[in-house]
C-alpha positions in Angstrom: -15.8 -3.5 1.7 -15.0 -4.1 5.4 -11.5 -5.3 6.2 -11.9 -8.8 7.8 -8.6 -8.4 9.6 -9.8 -5.4 11.6 -10.9 -6.3 15.1 -12.9 -3.1 15.8 -13.4 0.4 14.3 -11.1 2.0 16.8 -8.2 -0.4 16.3 -4.9 1.1 15.5 -1.7 -0.4 14.1 1.1 -0.8 16.6 4.7 -1.9 15.7 6.6 -4.3 17.9 9.4 -3.0 20.1 12.2 -4.3 17.8 10.7 -2.5 14.8 10.2 0.7 16.7 13.9 0.6 17.9 15.1 0.2 14.3 12.9 3.1 13.1 14.2 5.3 15.9 17.7 5.1 14.5 16.7 6.0 11.0 16.8 9.6 9.8 13.6 11.2 8.6 14.9 10.9 5.0 15.5 7.2 5.5 12.0 6.6 6.9 10.5 8.6 4.0 12.5 6.5 1.5 11.1 3.3 3.2 7.5 4.6 2.9 8.1 5.6 -0.7 9.6 2.2 -1.6 6.6 0.5 0.0 4.1 2.7 -1.9 5.9 2.1 -5.2 6.0 -1.7 -4.6 2.3 -1.7 -3.7 1.3 0.3 -6.8 3.4 -1.9 -9.1 1.9 -5.1 -7.6 -1.6 -3.8 -7.9 -0.9 -2.8 -11.5 0.2 -6.4 -12.3 -3.0 -7.7 -10.5 -5.4 -5.3 -12.4 -3.7 -6.1 -15.7 -4.1 -9.9 -15.0 -7.8 -9.6 -14.3 -8.4 -7.2 -17.1 -6.0 -8.2 -20.0 -8.1 -6.3 -22.5 -7.6 -2.9 -20.8 -5.0 -0.4 -22.2 -2.3 1.2 -20.0 -4.4 4.3 -19.3 -7.4 2.3 -18.1 -5.2 0.1 -15.9 -3.4 3.1 -14.4 -6.8 4.8 -13.7 -8.1 1.7 -11.9 -4.9 1.4 -9.9 -5.2 5.1 -8.9 -8.8 4.6 -8.0 -8.1 1.6 -5.8 -5.2 3.3 -4.0 -7.2 6.5 -3.4 -10.2 4.7 -2.0 -8.5 1.8 -0.1 -9.7 -0.9 -2.5 -6.4 -2.7 -2.7 
């Protein structure tokens, strides 16, 4: 499925100057912790969503679907 927010295939994400300045002052470990927290939050929210649309699925099936969506960008 094509992302409707994308303007063109060559588009890249650019952070604004204020965000870039904040990130420059973070250590590599702090930046990694931020990314991990975002990943964890995304995974958990996706798990809730999948469980809501498939209430009959067991935990293993939900987790497989969450992993599939994250691996293939189908979030």
